[in-house]
C-alpha positions as a printed NumPy array, in Angstrom:
array([[161.333, 160.282, 122.492],
       [159.165, 158.113, 120.184],
       [157.322, 155.555, 122.254],
       [154.62 , 152.949, 121.802],
       [151.446, 153.942, 123.633],
       [148.008, 152.406, 124.107],
       [145.268, 154.811, 123.017],
       [142.861, 155.158, 125.987],
       [139.325, 153.991, 125.323],
       [137.935, 157.393, 126.371],
       [140.496, 159.47 , 124.429],
       [139.593, 161.918, 121.66 ],
       [141.193, 160.213, 118.656],
       [141.616, 161.816, 115.207],
       [143.504, 159.105, 113.379],
       [143.236, 156.511, 110.645],
       [146.296, 154.704, 112.026],
       [144.777, 153.437, 115.252],
       [141.591, 153.386, 117.264],
       [141.05 , 153.551, 121.037],
       [142.381, 150.398, 122.665],
       [145.163, 149.84 , 120.079],
       [148.898, 150.49 , 120.413],
       [150.633, 152.987, 118.11 ],
       [154.023, 154.677, 117.913],
       [153.658, 158.273, 119.159],
       [155.724, 161.458, 119.374],
       [154.92 , 164.536, 121.441],
       [154.611, 168.205, 120.499],
       [157.817, 169.239, 122.387],
       [159.755, 166.595, 120.436],
       [158.498, 168.003, 117.119],
       [159.377, 171.542, 118.291],
       [162.849, 170.193, 119.104],
       [163.057, 169.081, 115.454],
       [162.435, 172.689, 114.314],
       [158.662, 172.651, 113.68 ],
       [156.735, 175.69 , 114.95 ],
       [154.297, 175.04 , 117.773],
       [151.81 , 177.5  , 116.249],
       [151.969, 175.642, 112.948],
       [151.286, 172.376, 114.774],
       [148.129, 173.771, 116.426],
       [146.893, 174.978, 113.044],
       [147.743, 171.621, 111.428],
       [145.878, 169.691, 114.145],
       [142.734, 171.812, 113.633],
       [142.888, 171.326, 109.872],
       [143.32 , 167.57 , 110.303],
       [140.278, 167.391, 112.585],
       [138.033, 169.114, 109.98 ],
       [139.459, 167.065, 107.081],
       [141.573, 169.673, 105.27 ],
       [144.848, 167.75 , 105.761],
       [145.55 , 164.091, 106.542],
       [149.17 , 163.929, 107.698],
       [148.79 , 164.794, 111.411],
       [146.837, 161.903, 112.999],
       [146.791, 162.219, 116.784],
       [144.886, 161.592, 119.997],
       [144.567, 163.544, 123.241],
       [145.111, 162.334, 126.791],
       [143.809, 165.161, 128.914],
       [145.421, 168.277, 127.445],
       [148.461, 166.446, 126.09 ],
       [148.583, 165.637, 122.36 ],
       [150.302, 162.528, 120.956],
       [150.986, 162.449, 117.201],
       [150.864, 159.05 , 115.474],
       [154.198, 158.576, 113.707],
       [153.01 , 156.196, 110.986],
       [150.431, 158.699, 109.685],
       [152.82 , 161.633, 109.287],
       [154.246, 162.818, 105.991],
       [157.516, 161.176, 104.929],
       [159.552, 164.372, 105.341],
       [158.517, 164.657, 108.986],
       [159.283, 160.964, 109.595],
       [162.747, 161.455, 108.127],
       [163.234, 164.558, 110.282],
       [162.373, 162.645, 113.487],
       [164.589, 159.7  , 112.482],
       [167.529, 162.065, 111.937],
       [167.198, 164.5  , 114.843],
       [165.824, 162.295, 117.651],
       [166.735, 158.741, 116.65 ],
       [170.213, 159.34 , 115.231],
       [169.461, 158.183, 111.653],
       [167.75 , 155.008, 112.976],
       [164.203, 154.067, 112.062],
       [161.887, 155.278, 114.839],
       [160.205, 151.87 , 115.227],
       [163.533, 150.097, 115.754],
       [164.797, 152.909, 117.982],
       [161.681, 152.714, 120.23 ],
       [161.894, 148.932, 120.507],
       [165.599, 149.13 , 121.385],
       [164.872, 151.686, 124.094],
       [162.111, 149.511, 125.516],
       [164.404, 146.492, 125.489],
       [167.195, 148.467, 127.193],
       [164.818, 149.642, 129.915],
       [163.513, 146.11 , 130.468],
       [167.021, 144.667, 130.584],
       [168.031, 147.307, 133.104],
       [165.078, 146.397, 135.342],
       [165.748, 142.677, 135.022],
       [169.435, 143.065, 135.849],
       [168.588, 145.081, 138.943],
       [166.011, 142.513, 140.061],
       [168.339, 139.547, 139.53 ],
       [170.939, 141.2  , 141.719],
       [168.385, 141.807, 144.469],
       [166.727, 138.346, 144.471],
       [169.033, 136.998, 147.17 ],
       [168.291, 139.967, 149.399],
       [164.547, 139.287, 149.038],
       [164.864, 135.927, 150.835],
       [163.476, 136.405, 154.357],
       [164.349, 134.151, 157.318],
       [161.601, 133.717, 159.913],
       [162.621, 134.119, 163.542],
       [159.764, 131.808, 164.594],
       [161.085, 129.06 , 162.332],
       [164.598, 129.486, 163.704],
       [163.214, 129.17 , 167.244],
       [161.167, 126.103, 166.39 ],
       [164.048, 124.35 , 164.638],
       [166.309, 125.079, 167.603],
       [163.775, 123.705, 170.111],
       [163.538, 120.426, 168.204],
       [167.164, 119.715, 169.105],
       [167.447, 117.63 , 165.963],
       [169.857, 119.883, 164.033],
       [173.178, 121.579, 164.613],
       [173.078, 125.425, 164.59 ],
       [174.482, 125.585, 161.038],
       [171.746, 123.273, 159.713],
       [169.108, 125.332, 161.513],
       [170.253, 128.384, 159.531],
       [170.377, 126.443, 156.242],
       [166.845, 124.974, 156.667],
       [165.405, 128.369, 157.663],
       [166.941, 129.942, 154.523],
       [165.52 , 127.108, 152.392],
       [162.07 , 127.971, 153.798],
       [162.715, 131.608, 152.827],
       [163.406, 130.571, 149.213],
       [160.173, 128.545, 149.14 ],
       [158.151, 131.529, 150.404],
       [159.745, 133.785, 147.781],
       [158.962, 131.242, 145.047],
       [155.277, 131.181, 146.025],
       [155.129, 134.953, 146.34 ],
       [156.364, 135.492, 142.779],
       [153.078, 135.134, 140.876],
       [152.271, 136.521, 137.433],
       [151.216, 139.934, 138.71 ],
       [154.362, 140.391, 140.805],
       [156.612, 139.207, 137.972],
       [155.112, 141.77 , 135.597],
       [155.556, 144.523, 138.173],
       [159.284, 143.779, 138.143],
       [159.4  , 143.921, 134.342],
       [159.241, 140.214, 133.462],
       [156.883, 139.236, 130.643],
       [156.19 , 135.836, 132.213],
       [156.439, 134.285, 135.644],
       [158.508, 131.499, 134.056],
       [161.36 , 133.946, 133.517],
       [161.578, 134.956, 137.161],
       [161.175, 131.319, 138.295],
       [164.084, 130.304, 136.087],
       [166.268, 132.946, 137.728],
       [165.052, 131.969, 141.203],
       [165.939, 128.324, 140.581],
       [169.429, 129.221, 139.318],
       [170.258, 131.274, 142.371],
       [168.689, 128.807, 144.821],
       [170.576, 125.931, 143.169],
       [173.786, 127.929, 143.4  ],
       [173.25 , 128.456, 147.161],
       [172.498, 124.745, 147.566],
       [175.79 , 123.852, 145.849],
       [177.686, 126.326, 148.058],
       [176.013, 124.893, 151.188],
       [173.937, 127.941, 152.14 ],
       [170.574, 126.093, 152.021],
       [169.539, 122.56 , 152.946],
       [166.548, 120.557, 151.695],
       [165.581, 117.017, 152.834],
       [166.401, 115.933, 149.273],
       [168.508, 118.057, 146.976],
       [166.539, 120.014, 144.361],
       [167.703, 119.408, 140.787],
       [165.071, 121.137, 138.609],
       [162.362, 123.779, 138.727],
       [159.579, 121.191, 138.973],
       [160.993, 119.768, 142.219],
       [161.418, 123.259, 143.69 ],
       [157.839, 124.157, 142.772],
       [156.495, 120.941, 144.338],
       [158.455, 121.569, 147.514],
       [157.113, 125.161, 147.65 ],
       [153.569, 123.857, 147.373],
       [154.244, 121.361, 150.17 ],
       [155.564, 124.213, 152.279],
       [152.377, 126.171, 151.603],
       [150.341, 123.198, 152.779],
       [152.405, 121.688, 155.61 ],
       [154.698, 124.531, 156.629],
       [158.14 , 123.768, 158.054],
       [157.343, 120.046, 158.431],
       [158.162, 119.455, 154.75 ],
       [161.78 , 120.522, 155.398],
       [162.641, 118.565, 158.556],
       [162.647, 115.065, 157.087],
       [160.909, 111.906, 158.27 ],
       [162.569, 111.587, 161.661],
       [160.232, 113.889, 163.591],
       [157.937, 113.247, 166.508],
       [158.924, 109.67 , 167.427],
       [160.489, 110.605, 170.768],
       [157.267, 112.312, 171.842],
       [154.921, 109.351, 171.486],
       [155.444, 108.212, 175.042],
       [154.513, 111.697, 176.28 ],
       [150.916, 111.364, 175.08 ],
       [148.354, 110.842, 177.863],
       [144.604, 111.269, 178.342],
       [144.735, 114.941, 179.305],
       [147.045, 115.879, 176.455],
       [144.887, 113.937, 174.007],
       [141.704, 115.68 , 175.201],
       [143.238, 119.156, 174.913],
       [144.583, 118.51 , 171.421],
       [141.267, 117.028, 170.248],
       [139.389, 120.065, 171.585],
       [141.738, 122.461, 169.761],
       [141.743, 120.643, 166.413],
       [137.933, 120.271, 166.386],
       [137.336, 124.03 , 166.642],
       [135.289, 125.317, 163.701],
       [137.68 , 128.25 , 163.224],
       [140.185, 125.598, 162.046],
       [143.405, 126.39 , 163.872],
       [146.508, 125.313, 162.015],
       [148.572, 122.525, 163.571],
       [151.269, 125.086, 164.337],
       [148.73 , 127.196, 166.275],
       [147.46 , 124.113, 168.081],
       [151.002, 123.31 , 169.114],
       [151.548, 126.892, 170.259],
       [148.315, 127.021, 172.307],
       [149.074, 123.685, 173.945],
       [152.739, 124.306, 174.742],
       [152.021, 127.787, 176.182],
       [150.079, 126.171, 179.033],
       [151.732, 122.75 , 179.163],
       [154.175, 123.611, 181.988],
       [151.427, 125.279, 184.042],
       [149.195, 122.216, 183.719],
       [152.012, 119.806, 184.455],
       [151.905, 118.29 , 180.971],
       [154.857, 117.49 , 178.684],
       [155.586, 119.823, 175.767],
       [154.888, 118.35 , 172.306],
       [156.419, 119.182, 168.951],
       [154.046, 120.125, 166.154],
       [155.181, 117.07 , 164.218],
       [154.184, 114.722, 167.045],
       [150.851, 116.514, 167.48 ],
       [150.067, 116.225, 163.789],
       [151.033, 112.569, 163.684],
       [148.841, 111.771, 166.694],
       [145.768, 113.714, 165.538],
       [145.925, 112.291, 162.004],
       [145.637, 108.738, 163.294],
       [142.457, 107.439, 161.557],
       [140.531, 106.666, 164.749],
       [141.207, 110.184, 166.07 ],
       [140.756, 111.971, 162.76 ],
       [137.323, 110.434, 162.227],
       [136.196, 112.095, 165.476],
       [137.45 , 115.66 , 165.02 ],
       [137.063, 115.885, 161.215],
       [133.255, 116.259, 161.401],
       [133.404, 119.043, 163.975],
       [136.178, 120.898, 162.173],
       [134.852, 120.777, 158.601],
       [131.109, 120.137, 158.95 ],
       [128.804, 117.199, 158.335],
       [128.664, 117.382, 154.527],
       [132.448, 117.386, 154.107],
       [132.82 , 114.731, 156.797],
       [130.282, 112.462, 155.106],
       [131.991, 112.869, 151.746],
       [135.516, 112.228, 153.045],
       [135.137, 109.93 , 156.052],
       [131.973, 107.845, 155.734],
       [132.374, 104.252, 154.519],
       [130.705, 103.741, 151.147],
       [128.081, 101.103, 150.493],
       [128.65 ,  98.782, 147.541],
       [125.477,  98.481, 145.491],
       [124.685,  95.699, 143.054],
       [123.924,  96.864, 139.477],
       [120.272,  97.401, 138.525],
       [119.005,  94.097, 137.129],
       [116.767,  95.197, 134.247],
       [115.897,  98.267, 132.166],
       [113.102, 100.527, 133.481],
       [113.683,  99.389, 137.05 ],
       [115.215, 102.782, 137.86 ],
       [115.149, 106.046, 135.93 ],
       [117.489, 108.757, 137.164],
       [116.768, 112.412, 136.331],
       [118.912, 115.517, 136.375],
       [119.694, 118.647, 134.39 ],
       [122.82 , 120.612, 133.571],
       [124.12 , 123.243, 131.192],
       [124.533, 122.01 , 127.613],
       [128.241, 123.011, 127.495],
       [128.102, 123.904, 123.777],
       [128.628, 127.368, 122.303],
       [126.465, 128.612, 119.438],
       [125.847, 131.881, 117.612],
       [122.664, 133.896, 117.634],
       [121.446, 136.892, 115.624],
       [120.423, 139.749, 117.944],
       [119.769, 143.483, 117.736],
       [122.408, 145.9  , 118.982],
       [121.621, 149.2  , 120.692],
       [121.211, 150.845, 117.277],
       [118.734, 148.268, 116.035],
       [121.203, 146.55 , 113.699],
       [121.521, 142.793, 113.389],
       [124.715, 141.208, 114.686],
       [125.929, 137.737, 115.617],
       [126.892, 137.009, 119.218],
       [128.277, 133.907, 120.938],
       [125.807, 132.23 , 123.333],
       [125.992, 129.307, 125.771],
       [122.733, 129.641, 127.691],
       [121.046, 126.35 , 126.793],
       [120.119, 123.891, 129.522],
       [119.591, 120.147, 129.015],
       [117.516, 117.826, 131.193],
       [118.285, 114.091, 131.037],
       [116.272, 110.955, 131.696],
       [118.668, 107.999, 132.034],
       [118.22 , 104.292, 132.593],
       [120.329, 103.138, 135.541],
       [120.676,  99.571, 134.232],
       [122.208, 100.374, 130.83 ],
       [123.492, 103.921, 131.346],
       [121.63 , 105.044, 128.2  ],
       [120.033, 108.457, 127.73 ],
       [116.43 , 107.496, 126.95 ],
       [114.98 , 111.009, 126.886],
       [115.925, 114.653, 127.186],
       [114.671, 118.191, 126.704],
       [116.428, 121.502, 126.048],
       [115.466, 124.965, 127.302],
       [117.022, 128.155, 128.607],
       [116.623, 127.223, 132.292],
       [115.608, 124.271, 134.415],
       [111.854, 124.484, 134.969],
       [108.999, 122.131, 135.727],
       [107.901, 122.369, 132.1  ],
       [111.336, 121.18 , 131.015],
       [111.102, 118.111, 133.28 ],
       [107.649, 117.269, 131.9  ],
       [108.908, 117.601, 128.313],
       [111.837, 115.265, 129.011],
       [109.549, 112.604, 130.511],
       [107.061, 113.02 , 127.656],
       [109.905, 112.606, 125.159],
       [110.963, 109.392, 126.925],
       [107.49 , 107.843, 127.028],
       [106.68 , 108.816, 123.422],
       [110.006, 107.434, 122.14 ],
       [110.058, 104.081, 123.944],
       [106.562, 103.546, 125.341],
       [107.646, 102.307, 128.792],
       [107.293, 103.617, 132.329],
       [109.679, 103.072, 135.264],
       [109.248, 101.158, 138.479],
       [111.368, 103.646, 140.436],
       [112.632, 107.202, 139.825],
       [115.177, 109.319, 141.639],
       [116.057, 112.986, 141.276],
       [117.502, 115.891, 143.255],
       [115.703, 118.518, 145.309],
       [115.738, 121.307, 142.722],
       [112.652, 123.526, 142.612],
       [111.65 , 122.105, 139.207],
       [111.678, 118.503, 140.428],
       [109.713, 119.08 , 143.614],
       [107.077, 121.419, 142.088],
       [103.45 , 120.35 , 142.468],
       [103.111, 119.592, 138.748],
       [106.234, 117.453, 138.383],
       [105.696, 115.676, 141.712],
       [102.161, 114.705, 140.596],
       [103.492, 113.378, 137.26 ],
       [106.294, 111.372, 138.925],
       [103.832, 109.868, 141.402],
       [101.569, 108.89 , 138.505],
       [104.388, 107.304, 136.47 ],
       [106.307, 105.278, 139.062],
       [105.609, 102.881, 141.909],
       [108.461, 104.28 , 144.017],
       [110.126, 107.682, 143.872],
       [112.052, 109.922, 146.24 ],
       [114.675, 112.69 , 146.086],
       [118.297, 111.623, 146.534],
       [120.486, 112.58 , 149.445],
       [121.338, 116.301, 149.151],
       [124.917, 117.153, 148.117],
       [125.683, 113.519, 147.323],
       [126.425, 112.881, 143.661],
       [127.053, 109.199, 144.361],
       [123.358, 108.63 , 145.057],
       [122.338, 109.523, 141.48 ],
       [123.544, 107.361, 138.6  ],
       [122.641, 110.163, 136.2  ],
       [125.568, 112.233, 137.535],
       [128.044, 109.678, 136.213],
       [126.228, 109.421, 132.865],
       [126.223, 113.201, 132.351],
       [129.905, 113.539, 133.229],
       [131.007, 110.75 , 130.882],
       [128.645, 111.944, 128.13 ],
       [130.166, 115.424, 128.213],
       [133.766, 114.196, 128.247],
       [133.413, 111.354, 125.727],
       [130.925, 112.758, 123.226],
       [130.32 , 116.508, 123.563],
       [134.046, 117.212, 123.772],
       [134.38 , 115.941, 120.175],
       [132.678, 119.124, 118.962],
       [134.89 , 122.168, 118.421],
       [132.366, 124.388, 120.176],
       [132.559, 122.342, 123.41 ],
       [132.566, 124.748, 126.347],
       [134.416, 122.422, 128.707],
       [133.423, 120.308, 131.674],
       [132.046, 121.502, 134.971],
       [134.089, 124.215, 136.721],
       [135.154, 121.675, 139.353],
       [137.065, 119.507, 136.872],
       [140.81 , 119.465, 137.484],
       [142.192, 117.65 , 134.445],
       [143.295, 119.754, 131.482],
       [141.874, 117.055, 129.214],
       [138.415, 117.874, 130.586],
       [138.565, 121.568, 129.705],
       [138.237, 123.304, 126.362],
       [141.136, 124.899, 124.514],
       [140.611, 128.664, 124.926],
       [142.628, 129.46 , 121.804],
       [140.334, 127.263, 119.696],
       [137.203, 128.886, 121.149],
       [138.663, 132.338, 120.603],
       [139.365, 131.491, 116.972],
       [135.844, 130.117, 116.486],
       [134.295, 133.31 , 117.872],
       [135.926, 135.479, 115.178],
       [134.092, 136.636, 112.056],
       [130.793, 135.051, 113.068],
       [129.004, 136.926, 110.284],
       [131.077, 135.513, 107.436],
       [132.005, 132.021, 108.61 ],
       [130.27 , 128.892, 109.833],
       [132.764, 128.434, 112.675],
       [130.001, 128.194, 115.268],
       [126.61 , 126.521, 114.741],
       [123.32 , 128.354, 115.003],
       [120.774, 127.521, 117.694],
       [119.059, 124.923, 115.48 ],
       [122.393, 123.428, 114.441],
       [123.627, 123.122, 118.036],
       [120.428, 121.244, 118.928],
       [121.186, 118.844, 116.079],
       [124.758, 118.499, 117.398],
       [123.455, 117.671, 120.854],
       [121.076, 115.052, 119.46 ],
       [123.957, 113.536, 117.488],
       [125.972, 113.41 , 120.711],
       [123.14 , 111.595, 122.515],
       [122.825, 109.111, 119.64 ],
       [126.585, 108.528, 119.691],
       [126.529, 107.947, 123.446],
       [123.677, 105.458, 123.178],
       [125.462, 103.582, 120.379],
       [128.591, 102.958, 122.475],
       [129.241,  99.272, 123.088],
       [130.082,  97.535, 126.327],
       [133.827,  97.627, 125.608],
       [136.535,  98.35 , 123.028],
       [138.863,  96.088, 121.132],
       [142.617,  96.555, 120.7  ],
       [141.969,  98.952, 117.797],
       [139.622, 101.195, 119.757],
       [136.4  ,  99.985, 118.097],
       [133.331,  99.376, 120.265],
       [132.364,  95.756, 120.815],
       [129.26 ,  94.145, 122.27 ],
       [125.719,  95.432, 122.346],
       [125.224,  99.17 , 122.509],
       [123.592, 100.875, 125.472],
       [120.359, 101.514, 123.623],
       [120.209,  97.952, 122.253],
       [120.451,  96.624, 125.783],
       [117.721,  99.024, 126.893],
       [115.361,  98.052, 124.05 ],
       [115.672,  94.31 , 124.637],
       [112.425,  92.504, 125.417],
       [112.109,  90.405, 128.565],
       [109.316,  88.608, 130.328],
       [106.665,  90.914, 131.697],
       [107.819,  93.988, 129.759],
       [104.899,  95.494, 127.801],
       [104.768,  98.82 , 126.007],
       [102.059, 101.313, 126.9  ],
       [ 99.185, 101.773, 124.438],
       [ 97.85 , 105.142, 123.314],
       [ 95.244, 105.495, 126.052],
       [ 97.689, 104.421, 128.77 ],
       [100.093, 107.137, 127.636],
       [ 97.275, 109.677, 127.851],
       [ 96.259, 108.586, 131.334],
       [ 99.901, 108.596, 132.429],
       [100.039, 112.365, 131.972],
       [ 96.546, 113.035, 133.369],
       [ 97.702, 113.808, 136.891],
       [ 96.088, 115.155, 140.018],
       [ 97.396, 118.433, 141.398],
       [ 97.415, 118.256, 145.184],
       [ 96.611, 121.342, 147.232],
       [ 99.084, 121.137, 150.116],
       [ 96.904, 123.414, 152.277],
       [ 93.826, 121.171, 152.11 ],
       [ 93.587, 117.862, 154.007],
       [ 92.212, 116.058, 150.935],
       [ 94.354, 117.954, 148.409],
       [ 91.296, 119.737, 146.994],
       [ 90.872, 123.265, 145.58 ],
       [ 88.023, 125.639, 146.426],
       [ 85.891, 127.191, 143.693],
       [ 85.859, 130.912, 144.496],
       [ 84.572, 134.128, 142.911],
       [ 87.488, 134.12 , 140.467],
       [ 87.25 , 130.392, 139.868],
       [ 89.887, 127.839, 140.837],
       [ 93.477, 129.052, 141.088],
       [ 96.232, 126.44 , 140.6  ],
       [ 99.954, 126.534, 139.877],
       [100.961, 124.64 , 136.726],
       [104.655, 124.471, 135.703],
       [105.415, 127.35 , 138.021],
       [102.684, 129.622, 136.582],
       [ 99.577, 130.621, 138.527],
       [ 96.437, 130.133, 136.41 ],
       [ 92.702, 130.63 , 137.013],
       [ 90.049, 128.259, 135.619],
       [ 86.247, 128.589, 135.492],
       [ 83.349, 126.449, 134.246],
       [ 81.728, 128.734, 131.597],
       [ 77.971, 128.981, 131.136],
       [ 78.26 , 127.797, 127.517],
       [ 80.875, 127.239, 124.801],
       [ 80.919, 130.883, 123.692],
       [ 80.724, 132.396, 127.176],
       [ 83.545, 133.704, 129.343],
       [ 81.333, 133.833, 132.458],
       [ 80.521, 131.21 , 135.081],
       [ 77.34 , 132.571, 136.688],
       [ 75.468, 129.278, 136.508],
       [ 78.254, 127.034, 137.912],
       [ 79.198, 129.622, 140.523],
       [ 75.552, 129.868, 141.676],
       [ 75.538, 126.161, 142.503],
       [ 79.172, 125.439, 143.513],
       [ 80.672, 128.645, 144.951],
       [ 82.763, 127.574, 147.959],
       [ 82.744, 123.879, 147.051],
       [ 86.049, 121.987, 146.819],
       [ 87.131, 119.705, 143.976],
       [ 89.992, 117.434, 143.027],
       [ 91.888, 118.968, 140.086],
       [ 93.294, 116.855, 137.252],
       [ 95.407, 118.298, 134.426],
       [ 96.701, 116.819, 131.159],
       [100.462, 117.51 , 131.06 ],
       [100.87 , 116.115, 127.545],
       [ 99.559, 119.38 , 126.147],
       [102.277, 121.935, 125.519],
       [ 99.906, 124.622, 126.82 ],
       [ 97.319, 123.814, 129.489],
       [ 93.94 , 125.327, 128.525],
       [ 91.601, 123.232, 130.66 ],
       [ 91.471, 121.129, 133.805],
       [ 89.101, 118.444, 135.024],
       [ 87.151, 118.876, 138.271],
       [ 86.183, 115.752, 140.216],
       [ 84.397, 115.242, 143.488],
       [ 85.916, 113.518, 146.517],
       [ 84.838, 110.098, 145.186],
       [ 86.65 , 110.641, 141.88 ],
       [ 83.494, 111.301, 139.824],
       [ 83.887, 113.929, 137.124],
       [ 81.905, 117.124, 137.816],
       [ 82.913, 119.478, 134.991],
       [ 85.712, 120.68 , 132.723],
       [ 87.097, 124.082, 133.706],
       [ 88.774, 126.347, 131.157],
       [ 91.343, 129.081, 131.592],
       [ 89.635, 132.307, 132.58 ],
       [ 89.718, 135.067, 129.996],
       [ 91.366, 138.343, 130.991],
       [ 89.835, 141.67 , 129.906],
       [ 91.776, 144.874, 129.304],
       [ 91.857, 147.251, 132.265],
       [ 91.948, 150.422, 130.136],
       [ 90.138, 151.464, 126.954],
       [ 93.338, 151.958, 124.963],
       [ 94.257, 148.284, 125.316],
       [ 90.896, 147.124, 123.96 ],
       [ 91.564, 148.219, 120.39 ],
       [ 93.631, 145.07 , 119.823],
       [ 90.774, 142.843, 121.071],
       [ 87.664, 143.367, 118.898],
       [ 84.387, 142.329, 120.484],
       [ 85.767, 142.552, 124.002],
       [ 83.719, 145.59 , 124.944],
       [ 80.441, 143.805, 124.19 ],
       [ 81.54 , 140.94 , 126.462],
       [ 82.297, 143.401, 129.243],
       [ 78.878, 145.061, 128.913],
       [ 77.189, 141.691, 128.939],
       [ 79.182, 140.676, 132.002],
       [ 78.126, 143.852, 133.836],
       [ 74.491, 143.213, 132.973],
       [ 74.78 , 139.68 , 134.311],
       [ 76.319, 141.035, 137.505],
       [ 73.337, 143.368, 137.92 ],
       [ 70.986, 140.495, 137.269],
       [ 72.615, 138.595, 140.14 ],
       [ 71.404, 141.263, 142.54 ],
       [ 67.993, 141.655, 140.926],
       [ 67.352, 137.911, 140.842],
       [ 68.446, 137.599, 144.475],
       [ 66.192, 140.505, 145.445],
       [ 63.219, 139.053, 143.544],
       [ 63.716, 135.666, 145.117],
       [ 64.029, 137.239, 148.57 ],
       [ 60.795, 139.177, 148.113],
       [ 59.029, 136.007, 147.066],
       [ 60.257, 134.208, 150.148],
       [ 59.215, 137.121, 152.384],
       [ 55.734, 137.055, 150.896],
       [ 55.483, 133.347, 151.635],
       [ 56.721, 133.967, 155.182],
       [ 54.172, 136.773, 155.653],
       [ 51.346, 134.559, 154.398],
       [ 52.206, 132.053, 157.083],
       [ 51.681, 134.77 , 159.722],
       [ 55.373, 135.014, 160.722],
       [ 56.607, 138.484, 161.767],
       [ 60.284, 139.476, 161.553],
       [ 61.857, 140.804, 164.758],
       [ 64.846, 143.057, 165.419],
       [ 64.4  , 145.172, 162.273],
       [ 63.255, 148.385, 164.058],
       [ 61.236, 149.363, 161.018],
       [ 64.292, 149.679, 158.791],
       [ 64.125, 146.321, 157.085],
       [ 66.641, 143.527, 157.453],
       [ 69.657, 145.748, 156.858],
       [ 71.124, 148.688, 154.945],
       [ 70.973, 146.719, 151.684],
       [ 67.15 , 146.68 , 151.583],
       [ 66.553, 150.059, 153.357],
       [ 65.916, 153.374, 151.456],
       [ 69.069, 155.428, 151.202],
       [ 67.515, 158.565, 152.76 ],
       [ 66.353, 156.633, 155.819],
       [ 69.727, 154.947, 156.232],
       [ 71.576, 158.313, 155.919],
       [ 69.329, 159.882, 158.565],
       [ 69.999, 156.984, 160.905],
       [ 73.771, 157.256, 160.404],
       [ 73.629, 161.048, 161.082],
       [ 71.751, 160.535, 164.343],
       [ 74.183, 157.851, 165.544],
       [ 77.195, 160.099, 164.715],
       [ 75.641, 163.101, 166.539],
       [ 74.907, 161.041, 169.63 ],
       [ 78.526, 159.781, 169.642],
       [ 79.773, 163.406, 169.431],
       [ 77.422, 164.58 , 172.27 ],
       [ 75.314, 166.82 , 170.039],
       [ 71.513, 166.829, 170.387],
       [ 69.783, 167.351, 167.032],
       [ 66.135, 167.583, 166.115],
       [ 64.321, 166.158, 163.147],
       [ 62.743, 168.368, 160.507],
       [ 59.232, 167.549, 161.779],
       [ 60.162, 168.658, 165.317],
       [ 61.628, 171.915, 164.043],
       [ 58.522, 172.69 , 161.957],
       [ 56.217, 171.917, 164.927],
       [ 58.149, 174.301, 167.237],
       [ 58.039, 177.036, 164.612],
       [ 54.267, 176.687, 164.293],
       [ 53.739, 176.902, 168.067],
       [ 56.039, 179.919, 168.454],
       [ 54.207, 181.816, 165.729]])
């Protein structure tokens, strides 16, 4: 029969009616044969359609089965199908009616079986009976109420669709009707009667969280208080503090299983829970059960801090995703340009803790040390002040050597905040409010952090889906440059917010940035040279006691903004070699200072231990390793040849100097000892002599006695 089908994405499709992934109305070959069309003619027609000779048999294949697309067939064949198969009813309407009939049949069957799907737990019946708080009839009613709550929670979207419902709301409506009907007839009992779906859903969630306790009212556990003693308390505390996190029901079970043997009174789960949740007891076991971080966040008393007194007393730093979508032109796998939706920008904030204003920021694709430096440079260049104190988190960018040196140079006091504690950083509050009160005004707002719970803090997915359509022809989403302008506008709007609002919603009082820019006694802006010196920072070598770097054969190697770089002191302005400086300072250590104001570090300053400048070192030039790569670097080959010549000269000059010193030593009458006639070593011994010596040593080690050429010639002469 005609039926709507989804064309598989991997199907062979020969149709103008639909493409893989879409839904079309289909008929099968046997159904067309039933209408009187020859199967051989159909095969011929399909082949002709595939090569473009006819256009009235659109179809797709699923395995070896062929499905013909009804809407692309000729009118006479449509009429034939409507008459023979659908009984003179349009095939579209006929297919929809059949689908509706099938769905209604499934729904009717499910509705009849809902009551039989309610399961009563034997354990709950036993527990309710042991409480001795209810008559047997009420025990049965409460246990059945618990069964309805379990069924309600079990019916999620996936399960509802398996039973034929289009939405979980439909099955919940039917569940509520039948549960309400049993409540009216007296088959189930709740502590308070349910009167709408919302109440039933809340009670089901309470059951998920607290179990049977949510159904036994508020009169539990009181008779057991007098049973509590030191031994019982110790056992319960030991069980609840286990890191495997036993449920209170399991704790009750473990305790009561051994209570009689130990001579202790049995305790209901309700009494156990009430005793353990007493604040003085909970504060003890909560840390062991959930860990220190969770315990600190939930149980530790909070200190009340006075507001920061003046601007620039404390700068708070942190970074987060920008939370704004934008469009970007990229190349697809065929090299064609296309627009795609992106949200990969990262923003780093510098905030003033006194006013809550955003006084500087930077934007990049990931949080890096360079991004932190840019944000601080933006702050100093914009306002011309430096902070007394700075705080930040322990991210790799903030604690890198480069950023740590800059922060030490800028502030009197600085330290990382307590890990996993958002309360210790004022910037966390600023970022959260900035996103929710300013960025959310843009249509392309991505939404708050994934931990937000309020629907008002999340984006509307239907709006974002609409904005992502037709990116090529509409301005629904901004480009990368436009989204940066949006973000700047959001920062400006945040900084212009007043201290309060009037009855009409307008801001009143001085804005955040006005309060930050106010002059007060002792506040002086930095001049040009002070700004320069602020970013001229010393890079500390953590492996050296004085924080110095050693000048080696490849120069000085330092890590700047996460990148390892080599610097040398060249022989002259046009040279890429450091033979002269290396001759005098190879192996010496220096303090390294770098100017972080430059967007790209090309040089560093070397100072001695007393802070006196020794030289400026420049980034070492890299030469191509293979000939083919040198074609893009004209003149490089001549530099390489010159470098090789200089390397040879190093040896020759050393040899010449050594010979001169030997001559002086000889003139004094001094004779070298321990050379055995071979010189001072292999490096100043003839190669033939050294080879002969090595051969003799190897033969002696192998136990072979060899003779020299002179000995062999002498024996030959005597024998003749």
